[in-house]
A tleap script that builds the chain and sets N, CA, C and O, in Angstrom:
source leaprc.protein.ff14SB
mol = sequence {
  NMET GLN GLN PRO ALA ILE ASP THR VAL SER
  LEU TYR VAL ASN SER ASP VAL GLU LEU ASP
  LEU LEU VAL GLY PRO LEU ASP SER HIE ASP
  GLY SER ARG PHE SER GLY TYR MET SER ARG
  GLU HIE ASP GLY LYS LEU ARG LEU ILE HIE
  ALA LEU SER GLY ARG ARG SER VAL TYR PRO
  TRP ASP LEU PRO ARG GLY PRO VAL LEU GLU
  ILE ARG THR ARG GLU SER GLY ARG LEU TRP
  ARG VAL ALA TYR THR ASN PRO ASP TRP ARG
  ARG ARG CPRO
}
set mol.1.N position { 0.654 15.716 -15.192 }
set mol.1.CA position { 1.125 16.876 -14.396 }
set mol.1.C position { 2.505 17.315 -15.069 }
set mol.1.O position { 3.190 16.629 -15.827 }
set mol.2.N position { 2.747 18.550 -14.643 }
set mol.2.CA position { 4.007 19.360 -15.112 }
set mol.2.C position { 5.223 19.054 -14.325 }
set mol.2.O position { 5.072 19.078 -13.103 }
set mol.3.N position { 6.416 18.766 -14.791 }
set mol.3.CA position { 7.410 18.431 -14.224 }
set mol.3.C position { 7.839 19.125 -12.803 }
set mol.3.O position { 8.312 18.414 -11.917 }
set mol.4.N position { 7.703 20.187 -12.659 }
set mol.4.CA position { 8.099 20.846 -11.467 }
set mol.4.C position { 7.119 20.455 -10.206 }
set mol.4.O position { 7.428 20.299 -9.025 }
set mol.5.N position { 5.836 20.348 -10.846 }
set mol.5.CA position { 4.992 19.657 -9.633 }
set mol.5.C position { 5.003 18.101 -9.374 }
set mol.5.O position { 4.450 17.532 -8.432 }
set mol.6.N position { 5.847 17.433 -10.540 }
set mol.6.CA position { 6.289 15.953 -10.149 }
set mol.6.C position { 7.577 15.977 -9.182 }
set mol.6.O position { 7.652 15.170 -8.256 }
set mol.7.N position { 8.591 16.932 -9.426 }
set mol.7.CA position { 9.611 17.260 -8.534 }
set mol.7.C position { 9.288 17.512 -7.228 }
set mol.7.O position { 10.095 17.116 -6.386 }
set mol.8.N position { 7.938 18.284 -6.722 }
set mol.8.CA position { 7.660 18.641 -5.687 }
set mol.8.C position { 7.096 17.569 -4.949 }
set mol.8.O position { 7.360 17.417 -3.757 }
set mol.9.N position { 6.365 16.843 -5.556 }
set mol.9.CA position { 5.661 15.369 -4.973 }
set mol.9.C position { 6.612 14.408 -4.760 }
set mol.9.O position { 6.313 13.449 -4.049 }
set mol.10.N position { 7.653 14.484 -5.223 }
set mol.10.CA position { 8.523 13.189 -5.294 }
set mol.10.C position { 9.425 13.257 -3.883 }
set mol.10.O position { 9.929 12.326 -3.256 }
set mol.11.N position { 9.449 14.897 -3.573 }
set mol.11.CA position { 9.880 14.875 -2.203 }
set mol.11.C position { 9.426 13.995 -1.083 }
set mol.11.O position { 10.071 13.730 -0.068 }
set mol.12.N position { 8.361 13.624 -1.366 }
set mol.12.CA position { 7.558 13.031 -0.267 }
set mol.12.C position { 6.984 11.914 -0.392 }
set mol.12.O position { 5.864 11.727 0.084 }
set mol.13.N position { 7.806 10.768 -1.203 }
set mol.13.CA position { 7.262 9.713 -1.607 }
set mol.13.C position { 7.778 8.988 -0.141 }
set mol.13.O position { 8.756 9.306 0.536 }
set mol.14.N position { 6.779 7.906 0.107 }
set mol.14.CA position { 6.809 7.130 1.342 }
set mol.14.C position { 7.032 7.887 2.497 }
set mol.14.O position { 7.494 7.267 3.454 }
set mol.15.N position { 6.809 9.096 2.635 }
set mol.15.CA position { 6.757 9.666 3.963 }
set mol.15.C position { 5.173 9.767 4.511 }
set mol.15.O position { 4.102 9.391 4.036 }
set mol.16.N position { 5.548 10.446 5.724 }
set mol.16.CA position { 4.138 10.565 6.376 }
set mol.16.C position { 3.632 11.868 6.359 }
set mol.16.O position { 2.813 12.214 7.210 }
set mol.17.N position { 4.002 12.586 5.537 }
set mol.17.CA position { 3.504 14.021 5.087 }
set mol.17.C position { 2.514 13.923 4.230 }
set mol.17.O position { 2.589 13.239 3.209 }
set mol.18.N position { 1.295 14.735 4.641 }
set mol.18.CA position { -0.037 14.648 3.861 }
set mol.18.C position { 0.275 15.584 2.556 }
set mol.18.O position { 0.980 16.579 2.726 }
set mol.19.N position { -0.138 15.342 1.513 }
set mol.19.CA position { -0.328 16.322 0.306 }
set mol.19.C position { -1.818 16.573 -0.016 }
set mol.19.O position { -2.815 15.870 0.154 }
set mol.20.N position { -1.631 17.888 -0.572 }
set mol.20.CA position { -3.039 18.394 -0.769 }
set mol.20.C position { -2.899 18.991 -2.202 }
set mol.20.O position { -2.373 20.094 -2.346 }
set mol.21.N position { -3.367 18.272 -3.269 }
set mol.21.CA position { -3.247 18.851 -4.633 }
set mol.21.C position { -4.178 19.679 -5.187 }
set mol.21.O position { -5.308 19.227 -5.000 }
set mol.22.N position { -4.170 20.655 -5.764 }
set mol.22.CA position { -5.499 21.425 -6.570 }
set mol.22.C position { -4.854 21.548 -8.158 }
set mol.22.O position { -3.822 22.061 -8.592 }
set mol.23.N position { -5.767 20.958 -8.672 }
set mol.23.CA position { -5.815 20.488 -10.130 }
set mol.23.C position { -6.967 21.223 -10.885 }
set mol.23.O position { -8.162 21.109 -10.615 }
set mol.24.N position { -6.376 22.067 -11.966 }
set mol.24.CA position { -7.612 22.732 -12.668 }
set mol.24.C position { -6.969 23.574 -13.776 }
set mol.24.O position { -5.755 23.760 -13.698 }
set mol.25.N position { -7.592 24.057 -14.710 }
set mol.25.CA position { -7.453 24.921 -15.797 }
set mol.25.C position { -6.709 26.277 -15.196 }
set mol.25.O position { -7.096 26.868 -14.188 }
set mol.26.N position { -5.730 26.602 -15.891 }
set mol.26.CA position { -4.865 27.852 -15.177 }
set mol.26.C position { -6.086 29.058 -15.174 }
set mol.26.O position { -6.121 29.812 -14.202 }
set mol.27.N position { -6.829 29.183 -15.994 }
set mol.27.CA position { -7.534 30.408 -15.750 }
set mol.27.C position { -8.728 30.339 -14.808 }
set mol.27.O position { -9.515 31.284 -14.746 }
set mol.28.N position { -8.899 29.096 -13.977 }
set mol.28.CA position { -10.034 28.832 -13.137 }
set mol.28.C position { -9.688 29.421 -11.712 }
set mol.28.O position { -8.539 29.625 -11.320 }
set mol.29.N position { -10.844 29.667 -10.987 }
set mol.29.CA position { -10.948 30.303 -9.420 }
set mol.29.C position { -10.309 29.390 -8.746 }
set mol.29.O position { -9.306 29.660 -8.086 }
set mol.30.N position { -10.818 28.193 -8.833 }
set mol.30.CA position { -10.424 27.071 -7.797 }
set mol.30.C position { -10.327 25.952 -8.916 }
set mol.30.O position { -10.546 26.150 -10.111 }
set mol.31.N position { -9.957 24.726 -8.332 }
set mol.31.CA position { -10.192 23.437 -8.936 }
set mol.31.C position { -10.536 22.321 -8.051 }
set mol.31.O position { -11.029 22.509 -6.939 }
set mol.32.N position { -10.233 20.935 -8.626 }
set mol.32.CA position { -10.422 20.052 -7.739 }
set mol.32.C position { -9.247 19.326 -6.983 }
set mol.32.O position { -8.264 18.914 -7.598 }
set mol.33.N position { -9.366 19.212 -5.867 }
set mol.33.CA position { -8.749 18.745 -4.634 }
set mol.33.C position { -8.237 17.156 -4.748 }
set mol.33.O position { -9.036 16.339 -5.205 }
set mol.34.N position { -7.183 16.812 -4.420 }
set mol.34.CA position { -6.710 15.463 -4.301 }
set mol.34.C position { -5.859 15.454 -2.976 }
set mol.34.O position { -4.941 16.267 -2.866 }
set mol.35.N position { -6.125 14.598 -2.009 }
set mol.35.CA position { -5.344 14.599 -0.759 }
set mol.35.C position { -5.095 13.205 -0.475 }
set mol.35.O position { -5.849 12.235 -0.544 }
set mol.36.N position { -3.563 13.330 -0.056 }
set mol.36.CA position { -3.162 11.687 0.381 }
set mol.36.C position { -1.695 11.714 0.715 }
set mol.36.O position { -1.123 12.749 1.057 }
set mol.37.N position { -1.272 10.878 0.638 }
set mol.37.CA position { 0.245 10.323 0.701 }
set mol.37.C position { 0.755 9.791 -0.838 }
set mol.37.O position { 0.124 9.248 -1.745 }
set mol.38.N position { 2.070 10.164 -0.726 }
set mol.38.CA position { 2.634 9.868 -2.123 }
set mol.38.C position { 3.253 8.651 -1.828 }
set mol.38.O position { 3.646 8.538 -0.667 }
set mol.39.N position { 3.482 7.489 -2.765 }
set mol.39.CA position { 4.234 6.377 -2.720 }
set mol.39.C position { 4.577 6.232 -4.120 }
set mol.39.O position { 4.159 6.915 -5.054 }
set mol.40.N position { 5.422 5.220 -4.156 }
set mol.40.CA position { 5.928 4.860 -5.715 }
set mol.40.C position { 5.782 3.247 -5.752 }
set mol.40.O position { 6.227 2.331 -5.062 }
set mol.41.N position { 4.870 3.351 -6.993 }
set mol.41.CA position { 4.581 1.645 -6.809 }
set mol.41.C position { 5.887 0.891 -7.311 }
set mol.41.O position { 6.976 1.442 -7.470 }
set mol.42.N position { 5.598 -0.541 -7.553 }
set mol.42.CA position { 6.621 -1.466 -8.100 }
set mol.42.C position { 6.951 -1.125 -9.431 }
set mol.42.O position { 8.122 -1.397 -9.698 }
set mol.43.N position { 6.335 -0.643 -10.308 }
set mol.43.CA position { 6.521 -0.316 -11.634 }
set mol.43.C position { 6.855 1.180 -11.697 }
set mol.43.O position { 6.538 1.846 -12.682 }
set mol.44.N position { 7.531 1.737 -10.581 }
set mol.44.CA position { 7.945 3.272 -10.739 }
set mol.44.C position { 6.789 4.320 -10.743 }
set mol.44.O position { 7.080 5.490 -10.496 }
set mol.45.N position { 5.620 4.008 -10.980 }
set mol.45.CA position { 4.823 5.099 -11.064 }
set mol.45.C position { 4.412 5.900 -9.611 }
set mol.45.O position { 4.153 5.335 -8.548 }
set mol.46.N position { 4.419 6.960 -9.790 }
set mol.46.CA position { 4.001 7.750 -8.280 }
set mol.46.C position { 2.426 7.753 -8.234 }
set mol.46.O position { 1.791 8.051 -9.246 }
set mol.47.N position { 1.799 7.420 -7.050 }
set mol.47.CA position { 0.743 7.349 -6.859 }
set mol.47.C position { 0.077 7.731 -5.539 }
set mol.47.O position { 0.519 7.232 -4.504 }
set mol.48.N position { -0.853 8.494 -5.501 }
set mol.48.CA position { -1.485 9.014 -4.205 }
set mol.48.C position { -2.203 7.799 -3.300 }
set mol.48.O position { -2.733 6.832 -3.847 }
set mol.49.N position { -2.159 7.948 -2.041 }
set mol.49.CA position { -2.918 6.831 -1.270 }
set mol.49.C position { -3.690 7.692 -0.088 }
set mol.49.O position { -3.082 8.478 0.639 }
set mol.50.N position { -4.837 7.491 -0.010 }
set mol.50.CA position { -5.641 8.310 0.799 }
set mol.50.C position { -5.351 8.177 2.251 }
set mol.50.O position { -5.355 9.187 2.954 }
set mol.51.N position { -5.085 6.937 2.780 }
set mol.51.CA position { -4.682 6.769 4.210 }
set mol.51.C position { -3.358 5.773 4.258 }
set mol.51.O position { -2.908 5.019 3.395 }
set mol.52.N position { -2.962 6.032 5.450 }
set mol.52.CA position { -1.764 4.916 5.732 }
set mol.52.C position { -2.013 3.813 6.640 }
set mol.52.O position { -1.133 3.284 7.320 }
set mol.53.N position { -3.190 3.492 6.633 }
set mol.53.CA position { -3.714 2.734 7.683 }
set mol.53.C position { -3.189 1.108 7.505 }
set mol.53.O position { -3.123 0.302 8.433 }
set mol.54.N position { -2.811 0.818 5.987 }
set mol.54.CA position { -2.574 -0.430 5.585 }
set mol.54.C position { -3.976 -1.511 5.495 }
set mol.54.O position { -3.864 -2.736 5.475 }
set mol.55.N position { -5.118 -0.865 5.453 }
set mol.55.CA position { -6.374 -1.377 5.539 }
set mol.55.C position { -6.205 -1.943 3.719 }
set mol.55.O position { -5.550 -1.454 2.799 }
set mol.56.N position { -7.104 -3.144 3.771 }
set mol.56.CA position { -7.306 -3.859 2.073 }
set mol.56.C position { -8.062 -2.906 1.357 }
set mol.56.O position { -7.865 -2.720 0.156 }
set mol.57.N position { -9.013 -2.217 2.079 }
set mol.57.CA position { -9.702 -1.226 1.214 }
set mol.57.C position { -8.878 0.059 0.819 }
set mol.57.O position { -9.410 0.851 0.040 }
set mol.58.N position { -8.059 0.228 1.133 }
set mol.58.CA position { -7.453 1.648 0.575 }
set mol.58.C position { -6.533 1.412 -0.395 }
set mol.58.O position { -5.406 0.972 -0.165 }
set mol.59.N position { -7.016 1.721 -1.610 }
set mol.59.CA position { -6.297 1.704 -2.694 }
set mol.59.C position { -5.513 3.131 -3.196 }
set mol.59.O position { -5.998 4.202 -2.830 }
set mol.60.N position { -4.538 3.119 -3.870 }
set mol.60.CA position { -3.820 4.118 -4.418 }
set mol.60.C position { -4.361 4.302 -5.804 }
set mol.60.O position { -4.839 3.393 -6.483 }
set mol.61.N position { -4.215 5.875 -6.257 }
set mol.61.CA position { -5.017 6.123 -7.523 }
set mol.61.C position { -3.619 6.810 -8.049 }
set mol.61.O position { -2.656 7.211 -7.396 }
set mol.62.N position { -3.891 6.802 -9.681 }
set mol.62.CA position { -2.667 7.773 -10.283 }
set mol.62.C position { -2.786 9.269 -10.237 }
set mol.62.O position { -3.823 9.854 -9.924 }
set mol.63.N position { -1.716 9.820 -10.553 }
set mol.63.CA position { -1.750 11.316 -10.131 }
set mol.63.C position { -2.729 11.920 -11.376 }
set mol.63.O position { -3.066 11.218 -12.330 }
set mol.64.N position { -3.102 13.236 -11.224 }
set mol.64.CA position { -4.325 13.549 -12.198 }
set mol.64.C position { -3.385 14.323 -13.295 }
set mol.64.O position { -2.307 14.866 -13.053 }
set mol.65.N position { -3.955 14.255 -14.376 }
set mol.65.CA position { -3.307 14.664 -15.555 }
set mol.65.C position { -3.329 16.089 -15.779 }
set mol.65.O position { -2.707 16.585 -16.718 }
set mol.66.N position { -4.058 16.822 -14.911 }
set mol.66.CA position { -4.286 18.203 -15.532 }
set mol.66.C position { -3.388 19.069 -14.885 }
set mol.66.O position { -2.703 18.648 -13.953 }
set mol.67.N position { -3.303 20.387 -15.326 }
set mol.67.CA position { -2.211 21.312 -14.473 }
set mol.67.C position { -2.258 21.242 -13.363 }
set mol.67.O position { -3.438 21.202 -13.013 }
set mol.68.N position { -1.282 21.183 -12.175 }
set mol.68.CA position { -1.641 21.416 -10.967 }
set mol.68.C position { -1.323 22.857 -10.573 }
set mol.68.O position { -0.245 23.414 -10.776 }
set mol.69.N position { -2.426 23.405 -9.968 }
set mol.69.CA position { -2.158 25.027 -9.615 }
set mol.69.C position { -1.451 25.104 -8.204 }
set mol.69.O position { -0.549 25.933 -8.083 }
set mol.70.N position { -1.766 24.361 -7.201 }
set mol.70.CA position { -0.940 24.383 -5.974 }
set mol.70.C position { -1.143 23.022 -5.462 }
set mol.70.O position { -2.088 22.236 -5.536 }
set mol.71.N position { 0.202 22.966 -4.837 }
set mol.71.CA position { 0.564 21.594 -3.648 }
set mol.71.C position { 0.731 22.417 -2.466 }
set mol.71.O position { 1.423 23.427 -2.336 }
set mol.72.N position { -0.039 21.804 -1.593 }
set mol.72.CA position { 0.338 21.976 0.123 }
set mol.72.C position { 0.660 20.791 0.582 }
set mol.72.O position { 0.275 19.770 0.012 }
set mol.73.N position { 1.324 20.772 1.546 }
set mol.73.CA position { 1.748 19.466 2.576 }
set mol.73.C position { 1.562 19.740 3.947 }
set mol.73.O position { 1.686 20.897 4.349 }
set mol.74.N position { 1.291 18.857 4.679 }
set mol.74.CA position { 1.004 19.041 6.173 }
set mol.74.C position { 1.681 17.817 6.904 }
set mol.74.O position { 1.319 16.669 6.642 }
set mol.75.N position { 2.615 18.070 7.774 }
set mol.75.CA position { 3.416 16.912 8.715 }
set mol.75.C position { 2.278 16.901 9.958 }
set mol.75.O position { 1.449 17.788 10.166 }
set mol.76.N position { 2.429 15.863 10.601 }
set mol.76.CA position { 1.393 15.360 11.489 }
set mol.76.C position { 1.437 16.297 12.553 }
set mol.76.O position { 2.464 16.488 13.204 }
set mol.77.N position { 0.264 16.946 12.779 }
set mol.77.CA position { 0.112 17.684 14.088 }
set mol.77.C position { 0.640 19.406 13.529 }
set mol.77.O position { 0.761 20.341 14.320 }
set mol.78.N position { 0.825 19.482 12.437 }
set mol.78.CA position { 1.303 20.747 11.671 }
set mol.78.C position { 0.132 21.577 11.061 }
set mol.78.O position { -1.025 21.171 11.169 }
set mol.79.N position { 0.407 22.627 10.482 }
set mol.79.CA position { -0.829 23.491 9.914 }
set mol.79.C position { -0.050 23.254 8.146 }
set mol.79.O position { 1.088 22.897 7.842 }
set mol.80.N position { -1.349 23.666 7.198 }
set mol.80.CA position { -0.894 23.328 5.798 }
set mol.80.C position { 0.229 24.456 5.491 }
set mol.80.O position { 0.375 25.483 6.155 }
set mol.81.N position { 0.935 24.106 4.451 }
set mol.81.CA position { 1.890 25.010 4.075 }
set mol.81.C position { 2.275 24.882 2.491 }
set mol.81.O position { 2.676 23.870 1.915 }
set mol.82.N position { 2.096 25.898 2.062 }
set mol.82.CA position { 2.276 25.726 0.378 }
set mol.82.C position { 3.737 25.448 -0.020 }
set mol.82.O position { 4.664 26.172 0.342 }
set mol.83.N position { 3.904 24.206 -0.890 }
set mol.83.CA position { 4.983 23.901 -1.306 }
set mol.83.C position { 5.312 24.094 -2.908 }
set mol.83.O position { 6.446 24.099 -3.387 }
set mol.84.N position { 4.254 24.229 -3.532 }
set mol.84.CA position { 4.522 24.525 -4.891 }
set mol.84.C position { 3.232 25.449 -5.344 }
set mol.84.O position { 2.151 25.114 -4.860 }
set mol.85.N position { 3.254 26.516 -6.180 }
set mol.85.CA position { 2.082 27.139 -7.105 }
set mol.85.C position { 2.734 27.538 -8.516 }
set mol.85.O position { 3.718 28.205 -8.833 }
set mol.86.N position { 1.572 26.707 -9.345 }
set mol.86.CA position { 2.116 27.204 -10.484 }
set mol.86.C position { 2.030 28.595 -10.788 }
set mol.86.O position { 1.165 29.378 -10.397 }
set mol.87.N position { 3.342 28.906 -11.771 }
set mol.87.CA position { 3.870 30.399 -11.509 }
set mol.87.C position { 2.533 30.937 -12.843 }
set mol.87.O position { 2.240 32.132 -12.791 }
set mol.88.N position { 1.910 30.209 -13.777 }
set mol.88.CA position { 1.157 30.406 -14.470 }
set mol.88.C position { -0.577 30.977 -14.080 }
set mol.88.O position { -1.446 31.489 -14.785 }
set mol.89.N position { -0.527 30.624 -12.740 }
set mol.89.CA position { -1.818 30.460 -12.212 }
set mol.89.C position { -1.743 31.745 -11.074 }
set mol.89.O position { -0.638 32.043 -10.620 }
set mol.90.N position { -2.884 32.442 -10.665 }
set mol.90.CA position { -2.875 33.393 -9.841 }
set mol.90.C position { -4.240 33.082 -8.991 }
set mol.90.O position { -5.306 33.080 -9.607 }
set mol.91.N position { -4.224 32.837 -7.687 }
set mol.91.CA position { -5.481 32.788 -6.962 }
set mol.91.C position { -6.431 34.048 -6.860 }
set mol.91.O position { -6.033 35.054 -6.273 }
set mol.92.N position { -7.572 33.995 -7.381 }
set mol.92.CA position { -8.432 35.151 -7.317 }
set mol.92.C position { -9.151 35.533 -5.949 }
set mol.92.O position { -9.815 34.679 -5.360 }
set mol.93.N position { -9.054 36.444 -5.596 }
set mol.93.CA position { -10.003 36.855 -4.156 }
set mol.93.C position { -11.470 36.520 -4.281 }
set mol.93.O position { -12.238 36.757 -3.348 }
savepdb mol mol.pdb
quit
């Protein structure tokens, strides 16, 4: 992930704000979506976790390596809003 995207997701560490990351090549129409909640592990790494249920079967995963095209956020009961868009990427109609 590029630093501006890391700075954006860092704002939501250990919060109840859901994140939706769109990752893919800069020349792509769309990419892969990763959704979940941001947490910081004991080793300092940022990770996404799909649910905040606390169930034993819910595991965090590392952040994607590819360029982040867009980050959207959603607070409980609210609509999605765009928090970051890669300046080198333009969504095609």
